[in-house]
Residue frames as a rotation matrix with the C-alpha (Angstrom) as fourth column:
UNK 1
0.063 0.398 0.915 9.10
0.860 0.444 -0.252 -5.71
-0.507 0.803 -0.314 12.77
UNK 2
-0.860 -0.434 -0.266 9.90
0.240 -0.807 0.539 -3.24
-0.449 0.400 0.799 10.00
UNK 3
-0.304 0.791 -0.531 7.31
-0.518 -0.605 -0.605 -1.15
-0.800 0.091 0.593 8.20
UNK 4
-0.476 0.112 -0.872 7.37
-0.825 0.289 0.487 -3.21
0.306 0.951 -0.045 4.99
UNK 5
-0.905 0.120 -0.409 6.51
0.212 0.959 -0.188 -6.31
0.370 -0.257 -0.893 7.05
UNK 6
-0.659 0.701 -0.273 3.68
0.132 -0.249 -0.959 -4.43
-0.741 -0.668 0.071 8.80
UNK 7
-0.266 0.543 -0.796 2.23
-0.881 -0.473 -0.028 -3.38
-0.392 0.694 0.604 5.44
UNK 8
-0.676 -0.060 -0.735 2.51
-0.490 0.781 0.387 -6.93
0.551 0.622 -0.557 4.12
UNK 9
-0.927 0.327 -0.184 0.72
0.363 0.658 -0.660 -8.42
-0.094 -0.678 -0.729 7.12
UNK 10
-0.422 0.806 -0.415 -2.14
-0.224 -0.537 -0.814 -5.95
-0.879 -0.250 0.407 6.77
UNK 11
-0.228 0.303 -0.925 -2.53
-0.965 -0.194 0.174 -6.55
-0.127 0.933 0.337 3.03
UNK 12
-0.977 -0.112 -0.179 -2.71
-0.130 0.988 0.090 -10.30
0.166 0.111 -0.980 3.60
UNK 13
-0.505 0.862 0.038 -6.31
-0.024 0.030 -0.999 -9.59
-0.863 -0.506 0.006 4.71
UNK 14
0.201 0.548 -0.812 -7.09
-0.836 -0.337 -0.434 -9.17
-0.511 0.766 0.390 0.99
UNK 15
0.411 -0.086 0.907 -5.82
0.116 0.992 0.042 -12.71
-0.904 0.088 0.418 0.21
UNK 16
0.379 -0.280 -0.882 -3.50
-0.822 -0.540 -0.182 -11.53
-0.426 0.794 -0.435 -2.57
UNK 17
0.909 -0.174 0.380 -2.35
0.319 0.875 -0.365 -13.88
-0.269 0.452 0.850 -5.31
UNK 18
0.045 -0.925 0.377 0.56
0.812 -0.186 -0.553 -11.49
0.582 0.331 0.743 -5.89
UNK 19
0.972 0.185 -0.146 1.98
0.235 -0.772 0.591 -8.89
-0.003 -0.609 -0.793 -3.52
UNK 20
-0.048 -0.997 0.066 5.11
0.915 -0.070 -0.398 -6.79
0.401 0.041 0.915 -3.78
UNK 21
0.940 0.240 -0.243 6.05
0.330 -0.820 0.467 -3.85
-0.087 -0.519 -0.850 -1.61
UNK 22
0.079 -0.928 0.365 8.91
0.820 -0.147 -0.553 -1.58
0.566 0.343 0.749 -2.50
UNK 23
0.502 -0.034 -0.864 10.37
0.659 -0.632 0.408 0.94
-0.560 -0.774 -0.295 -0.07
UNK 24
0.312 -0.315 0.896 11.08
0.784 -0.448 -0.430 4.08
0.537 0.837 0.107 -2.12
UNK 25
0.868 0.135 -0.479 11.94
0.444 -0.645 0.622 6.24
-0.225 -0.752 -0.620 0.89
UNK 26
-0.036 -0.979 -0.200 15.58
0.616 -0.180 0.767 6.72
-0.787 -0.096 0.610 -0.15
UNK 27
-0.369 -0.052 0.928 14.39
0.898 -0.279 0.341 8.37
0.241 0.959 0.149 -3.39
UNK 28
0.444 0.657 0.609 12.63
0.391 -0.754 0.529 11.06
0.806 0.003 -0.591 -1.37
UNK 29
-0.068 -0.576 -0.815 15.29
0.974 0.140 -0.180 11.83
0.217 -0.806 0.551 1.28
UNK 30
-0.807 -0.216 -0.549 14.92
0.376 -0.906 -0.196 15.62
-0.455 -0.364 0.813 1.69
UNK 31
-0.499 0.713 0.493 11.49
0.671 -0.043 0.740 15.76
0.549 0.700 -0.457 0.08
UNK 32
-0.897 0.204 0.393 9.69
-0.333 -0.895 -0.296 18.97
0.292 -0.397 0.870 1.03
UNK 33
-0.026 0.974 0.226 6.65
-0.908 -0.118 0.401 18.35
0.417 -0.194 0.888 3.22
UNK 34
0.196 0.041 -0.980 7.71
0.093 0.994 0.060 14.90
0.976 -0.103 0.191 4.32
UNK 35
0.468 0.088 0.879 7.20
-0.792 -0.398 0.462 14.75
0.391 -0.913 -0.117 8.08
UNK 36
-0.343 -0.739 0.580 9.34
-0.901 0.434 0.021 11.64
-0.268 -0.515 -0.814 8.37
UNK 37
0.427 0.572 0.701 7.10
-0.339 0.819 -0.462 8.93
-0.838 -0.040 0.544 6.97
UNK 38
-0.560 -0.698 0.447 8.20
0.062 0.503 0.862 6.48
-0.826 0.510 -0.238 4.31
UNK 39
0.025 0.467 -0.884 7.34
-0.950 -0.263 -0.166 6.26
-0.310 0.844 0.437 0.61
UNK 40
-0.526 -0.145 0.838 6.16
-0.113 0.989 0.100 2.89
-0.843 -0.042 -0.536 -0.68
UNK 41
-0.346 0.445 -0.826 4.96
-0.921 0.007 0.390 1.29
0.180 0.896 0.407 -3.91
UNK 42
-0.403 0.331 0.853 2.48
-0.318 0.823 -0.470 -1.58
-0.858 -0.461 -0.227 -3.54
UNK 43
-0.459 0.325 -0.827 1.54
-0.806 0.239 0.541 -3.95
0.374 0.915 0.152 -6.33
UNK 44
-0.700 0.312 0.643 -1.26
-0.318 0.670 -0.671 -6.30
-0.640 -0.674 -0.370 -5.37
UNK 45
-0.568 0.577 -0.587 -3.50
-0.527 0.293 0.798 -8.74
0.632 0.763 0.137 -7.25
UNK 46
-0.909 0.302 0.285 -6.57
-0.129 0.448 -0.885 -10.03
-0.395 -0.841 -0.369 -5.43
UNK 47
-0.599 0.793 0.115 -10.01
0.650 0.397 0.648 -11.53
0.468 0.463 -0.753 -6.06
UNK 48
-0.175 0.500 -0.848 -11.24
0.813 -0.412 -0.411 -8.98
-0.555 -0.762 -0.335 -3.51
UNK 49
-0.605 -0.145 -0.783 -10.88
-0.161 -0.941 0.299 -6.37
-0.780 0.307 0.546 -6.26
UNK 50
-0.851 0.322 0.415 -13.05
0.522 0.426 0.739 -8.19
0.061 0.845 -0.531 -8.81
UNK 51
0.039 0.948 0.316 -15.94
0.874 -0.185 0.449 -5.93
0.484 0.258 -0.836 -9.83
UNK 52
0.520 0.092 -0.849 -14.55
0.656 -0.680 0.328 -2.95
-0.547 -0.727 -0.414 -7.87
UNK 53
0.889 -0.211 0.407 -13.41
0.136 -0.727 -0.673 0.37
0.438 0.654 -0.617 -9.29
UNK 54
-0.107 -0.994 -0.021 -9.87
0.510 -0.037 -0.859 1.62
0.853 -0.103 0.511 -8.73
UNK 55
-0.242 0.074 0.967 -11.23
-0.601 -0.794 -0.090 4.06
0.762 -0.603 0.237 -6.15
UNK 56
0.766 0.588 0.262 -12.86
-0.580 0.453 0.677 1.26
0.279 -0.670 0.687 -4.18
UNK 57
0.628 -0.625 -0.465 -9.68
0.511 0.781 -0.360 -0.84
0.588 -0.011 0.809 -4.38
UNK 58
-0.378 -0.792 0.480 -7.61
0.151 -0.564 -0.812 2.04
0.913 -0.234 0.333 -3.06
UNK 59
0.132 0.512 0.849 -10.11
-0.796 -0.456 0.398 2.68
0.591 -0.728 0.348 -0.27
UNK 60
0.923 0.184 -0.338 -9.82
-0.009 0.888 0.459 -0.96
0.385 -0.420 0.822 0.84
UNK 61
0.151 -0.961 -0.230 -6.05
0.715 0.267 -0.646 -0.59
0.683 -0.067 0.728 1.05
UNK 62
-0.441 -0.315 0.840 -6.14
-0.188 -0.883 -0.430 2.78
0.878 -0.348 0.330 2.79
UNK 63
0.606 0.690 0.397 -8.58
-0.594 0.061 0.802 1.39
0.529 -0.721 0.447 5.37
UNK 64
0.812 -0.347 -0.469 -6.05
0.473 0.862 0.183 -1.31
0.341 -0.371 0.864 6.21
UNK 65
-0.192 -0.976 0.100 -3.23
0.800 -0.214 -0.561 1.26
0.569 -0.027 0.822 6.44
UNK 66
0.622 0.635 0.458 -5.23
0.378 -0.756 0.535 3.92
0.686 -0.159 -0.710 8.31
UNK 67
0.948 -0.229 -0.219 -3.15
0.125 -0.365 0.922 4.33
-0.292 -0.902 -0.318 11.47
UNK 68
0.070 -0.969 0.235 0.15
0.830 0.188 0.525 3.88
-0.553 0.158 0.818 9.57
UNK 69
0.059 0.028 0.998 -0.85
0.829 -0.559 -0.033 6.73
0.557 0.829 -0.056 7.24
UNK 70
0.925 0.362 -0.115 -1.02
0.354 -0.714 0.604 9.05
0.137 -0.599 -0.789 10.24
UNK 71
0.741 -0.671 -0.024 2.74
-0.568 -0.645 0.511 9.18
-0.358 -0.365 -0.859 10.79
UNK 72
0.072 -0.778 0.624 4.68
-0.063 0.621 0.782 6.21
-0.995 -0.096 -0.004 9.40
UNK 73
-0.222 -0.072 0.972 3.68
0.922 0.310 0.233 6.31
-0.319 0.948 -0.002 5.72
UNK 74
-0.442 0.005 -0.897 4.02
-0.075 -0.997 0.031 9.62
-0.894 0.081 0.441 3.91
UNK 75
-0.075 0.372 -0.925 3.21
-0.975 -0.222 -0.010 8.34
-0.209 0.901 0.379 0.40
UNK 76
-0.318 0.084 0.944 1.72
-0.022 0.995 -0.096 5.13
-0.948 -0.051 -0.315 -0.93
UNK 77
-0.393 0.151 -0.907 1.69
-0.916 -0.154 0.371 4.39
-0.084 0.977 0.198 -4.65
UNK 78
-0.199 0.459 0.866 -0.89
-0.288 0.817 -0.500 1.64
-0.937 -0.349 -0.031 -5.29
UNK 79
-0.554 0.110 -0.825 -1.23
-0.786 0.256 0.562 -0.72
0.273 0.960 -0.055 -8.24
UNK 80
-0.455 0.515 0.727 -4.33
-0.406 0.607 -0.684 -2.76
-0.793 -0.606 -0.067 -7.34
UNK 81
-0.616 0.133 -0.776 -5.31
-0.739 0.242 0.629 -5.35
0.272 0.961 -0.051 -9.92
UNK 82
0.356 0.801 0.482 -8.33
-0.841 0.499 -0.208 -7.65
-0.407 -0.331 0.851 -9.88
UNK 83
-0.389 -0.556 0.734 -7.52
-0.256 0.831 0.493 -11.32
-0.885 0.004 -0.466 -10.39
UNK 84
0.235 0.557 0.796 -9.87
0.644 0.524 -0.557 -11.47
-0.728 0.644 -0.236 -13.37
UNK 85
0.801 -0.024 -0.598 -8.08
-0.351 -0.829 -0.436 -8.70
-0.485 0.559 -0.672 -15.27
């Protein structure tokens, strides 16, 4: 299973009504400080975000990605949108 699929499976825990994951790793190929992990952009819409600040939304996502952030994901750009927005 590739890393995009792993991210998708984890984010399904938030019951998204929209989810897109873009692998931007090729844009950062010789990026200084990158220890080998990938760069990803996540756009997610979920009722789980209703009434939560952007910081809380990001924390929910980072909690789901915790072990992947250790060595497989170098950068994660997050667009977390509440379903009532």
